[in-house]
C-alpha positions in Angstrom: 92.0 114.0 -23.2 92.3 116.6 -19.9 95.6 116.6 -18.2 95.9 118.2 -14.7 99.5 119.2 -13.7 100.8 118.0 -10.1 103.6 120.6 -8.6 103.4 120.6 -4.6 104.8 123.8 -3.5 106.9 122.0 -0.8 109.0 120.4 -3.8 111.3 122.0 -5.8 110.0 124.2 -8.8 109.9 122.1 -12.0 108.8 124.8 -14.3 112.5 126.0 -15.3 112.7 122.2 -16.6 109.7 122.4 -18.6 108.3 119.4 -16.6 105.8 118.7 -13.6 106.2 116.2 -10.6 103.2 114.6 -11.9 100.5 114.7 -14.9 97.0 113.0 -14.2 95.2 111.7 -17.4 91.6 112.7 -16.1 89.9 110.6 -18.8 91.8 107.2 -17.5 92.5 108.3 -14.0 96.3 107.5 -14.5 98.9 109.5 -12.7 102.3 109.7 -14.2 104.8 110.4 -11.6 108.2 112.1 -12.6 111.3 110.7 -11.1 111.4 111.6 -7.5 114.8 112.0 -5.7 116.3 113.7 -2.6 116.1 117.4 -3.4 114.9 120.0 -1.3 113.7 123.3 -3.0 117.1 124.5 -3.8 117.9 121.1 -5.4 120.5 120.0 -2.5 120.4 116.3 -1.3 119.8 115.7 2.3 121.3 112.5 2.9 124.8 111.0 1.0 123.5 107.2 1.5 121.3 105.1 -0.8 118.8 104.0 2.1 118.6 107.8 2.8 118.0 109.2 -0.5 115.5 106.3 -1.3 113.6 107.2 1.7 113.1 110.6 0.9 112.5 109.9 -2.7 109.8 107.8 -1.4 108.4 110.2 0.8 108.4 112.7 -2.2 106.5 110.2 -4.4 104.0 109.7 -1.8 103.4 113.6 -1.3 103.1 114.0 -5.0 100.6 111.2 -5.3 98.5 112.4 -2.4 98.4 115.8 -4.0 97.1 114.2 -7.3 94.5 112.0 -5.6 96.3 108.8 -5.4 98.6 107.0 -3.0 101.4 104.6 -2.5 98.8 101.9 -2.4 97.8 102.9 -5.9 100.9 102.6 -7.6 100.7 100.3 -10.7 104.6 100.2 -11.6 107.6 101.7 -10.0 111.0 102.4 -11.9 113.9 103.1 -9.8 117.0 104.3 -11.6 120.1 103.6 -9.3 123.5 104.9 -10.1 125.6 101.8 -10.9 124.5 98.2 -10.7 121.1 97.8 -9.3 122.5 94.6 -7.6 125.1 96.5 -5.6 122.3 98.3 -4.0 119.6 95.8 -3.1 120.2 95.3 0.8 120.0 99.2 1.0 116.7 99.5 -1.2 114.6 96.4 -0.2 114.1 97.7 3.4 113.2 101.3 2.3 110.6 99.8 -0.3 109.2 97.6 2.0 108.5 99.9 4.6 106.9 102.6 2.4 104.9 100.2 0.3 103.5 98.4 3.5 102.5 95.0 1.5 101.4 96.4 -1.6 103.3 94.9 -4.6 103.3 96.8 -7.7 105.3 96.1 -10.9 108.7 97.2 -10.3 112.0 97.4 -12.5 115.4 98.5 -11.3 117.7 100.1 -13.6 121.4 100.8 -13.3 122.4 104.0 -14.9 125.8 106.2 -15.4 124.3 109.4 -14.2 121.2 111.2 -12.9 120.1 115.1 -13.0 123.1 115.9 -10.6 126.2 114.0 -9.3 125.0 114.0 -5.8 122.0 111.8 -6.7 122.3 108.2 -6.0 118.8 106.9 -7.3 115.5 108.4 -8.9 112.2 106.9 -8.3 109.5 107.3 -10.8 105.8 105.7 -10.7 102.4 105.2 -12.7 99.5 105.1 -10.5 95.7 105.2 -10.5 93.5 107.8 -8.9 91.9 106.6 -5.4 88.4 107.7 -7.1 87.8 108.0 -10.8 84.7 109.0 -12.6 85.4 108.8 -16.3 81.8 110.4 -17.2 
């Protein structure tokens, strides 16, 4: 198995955390994206709302996927970790997901959690996707 590490320069540096924004298994063509959040390069949030943070996390997810050679329409599974009860935030999340996924319907799991990487973060979105073009030979 050969692993390719994906770390777009426009996103925060993952090296101090010992991780990458995504890894690609070049043999299978699978892309594994770490939880994307509303963080700038200095680990600061730009929006204090659930919908705002979800939109930015989805934009970051799209950026990472594109850098890997995948896209939102090649996502196989999304996992959304939300601070608190997931049901309390569906009204804010569903329109954002619908807009960004544009009819694509991956498997999706929503998980309520007590905490995330920083106290200001309200959600984190991770994904598994498939490369757009894959040659296993």
